Structure formats: structure tokens, C-alpha cells
C-alpha positions as CSV (number, residue, x, y, z in Angstrom):
1,M,10.7,46.2,-19.9
2,K,13.1,43.8,-21.7
3,H,16.9,44.1,-21.7
4,Y,19.0,43.4,-24.8
5,T,22.7,42.8,-25.2
6,Y,24.1,42.8,-28.8
7,T,27.7,41.9,-29.7
8,T,28.7,44.2,-32.6
9,Q,30.7,43.3,-35.7
10,G,33.2,45.5,-37.4
11,T,33.1,48.5,-35.0
12,C,35.2,49.9,-32.2
13,A,32.3,49.4,-29.8
14,K,32.1,45.7,-28.9
15,V,28.8,45.5,-27.1
16,I,25.5,47.5,-27.1
17,E,23.0,47.2,-24.3
18,F,19.6,48.7,-24.0
19,D,16.1,48.2,-22.8
20,L,12.8,48.3,-24.7
21,N,9.8,49.4,-22.7
22,D,6.3,48.1,-23.3
23,E,5.6,51.0,-25.7
24,G,8.6,50.1,-27.9
25,K,10.8,53.0,-26.6
26,I,14.5,52.7,-26.1
27,C,15.8,53.2,-22.6
28,N,19.2,52.8,-20.9
29,L,21.3,52.6,-24.1
30,V,25.0,52.0,-23.4
31,F,27.8,51.3,-25.9
32,H,30.9,49.4,-24.5
33,G,34.0,50.6,-26.3
34,G,34.2,53.0,-29.3
35,C,34.3,56.8,-29.3
36,P,32.9,57.9,-25.9
37,G,31.7,61.3,-26.7
38,N,29.9,60.4,-29.9
39,L,28.3,57.3,-28.4
40,K,27.2,59.1,-25.3
41,A,25.5,61.6,-27.6
42,I,23.8,58.8,-29.6
43,S,22.6,57.3,-26.4
44,R,21.1,60.6,-25.2
45,L,19.4,61.2,-28.5
46,C,17.9,57.8,-28.6
47,E,16.6,57.8,-25.0
48,G,12.8,57.6,-25.0
49,Q,12.6,57.4,-28.8
50,D,10.5,54.9,-30.7
51,A,12.8,51.9,-31.5
52,S,11.5,51.3,-35.0
53,K,12.1,55.0,-36.0
54,V,15.6,54.9,-34.6
55,Q,16.3,51.6,-36.4
56,E,15.1,53.1,-39.7
57,L,17.1,56.4,-39.2
58,L,20.4,54.7,-38.4
59,S,20.4,51.8,-40.7
60,G,23.1,51.8,-43.3
61,N,25.2,54.5,-41.6
62,T,28.9,53.9,-42.2
63,C,32.1,55.0,-40.4
64,G,35.1,55.9,-42.6
65,M,36.0,53.1,-44.9
66,K,34.0,50.5,-42.9
67,S,30.8,49.1,-44.3
68,T,29.1,49.6,-40.9
69,S,29.3,51.9,-37.9
70,C,28.3,51.9,-34.2
71,A,25.0,53.6,-35.3
72,D,24.4,50.9,-38.0
73,Q,25.1,48.2,-35.4
74,L,22.6,49.7,-33.1
75,S,20.1,49.6,-35.9
76,K,20.8,45.9,-36.3
77,A,20.5,45.3,-32.6
78,I,17.2,47.1,-32.5
79,S,15.9,45.0,-35.5
80,E,16.8,41.8,-33.6
81,A,15.2,43.1,-30.4
82,L,12.0,44.0,-32.2
83,V,11.7,40.6,-33.8
84,N,12.2,38.9,-30.4
85,N,10.0,41.4,-28.5
């Protein structure tokens, strides 16, 4: 299992941490900052899910007038992790 830490850009959450297991599944996803209820829900929904599917699903999601969101930043973090995995 590999641990990843991603510093976000343009969102209320400042850091995203998660693990990828040997099967490419997301484990132990935690957002630091942001909207606690929504981000806890995203973390629960992503737990045990295939990282590439989550990345595809969340990519391009925006928040209000922002060009990104915490979910979109997670997508970017996963993409980076998959390249380095």
C-alpha cells in the first residue's frame, strides 16, 4: 500500500491524503480543510473503490464560480498517484 499527500489549488480543502492498495483501490481518504460533512461523505463513498473509476467520475467537477472543486482536486491527486504508482 502506498500513501499519497496532495496539496490542492483553488479549494477550501488544503491537503488530500489517501492510500492506494496493490489492487488500485482507494483507502484511508482524508481531506484537510473544506466542508467537513461533504468531504467525509466523499471519503466514505470512495473507500475501497477503484482509483481510476473515481478519477474519471470526479474529474471536471466545479464548486460555485470556481473552476475546480475538492472532488476535482481529488481527481487530480489520483491521476498523479496512478502515474507514480
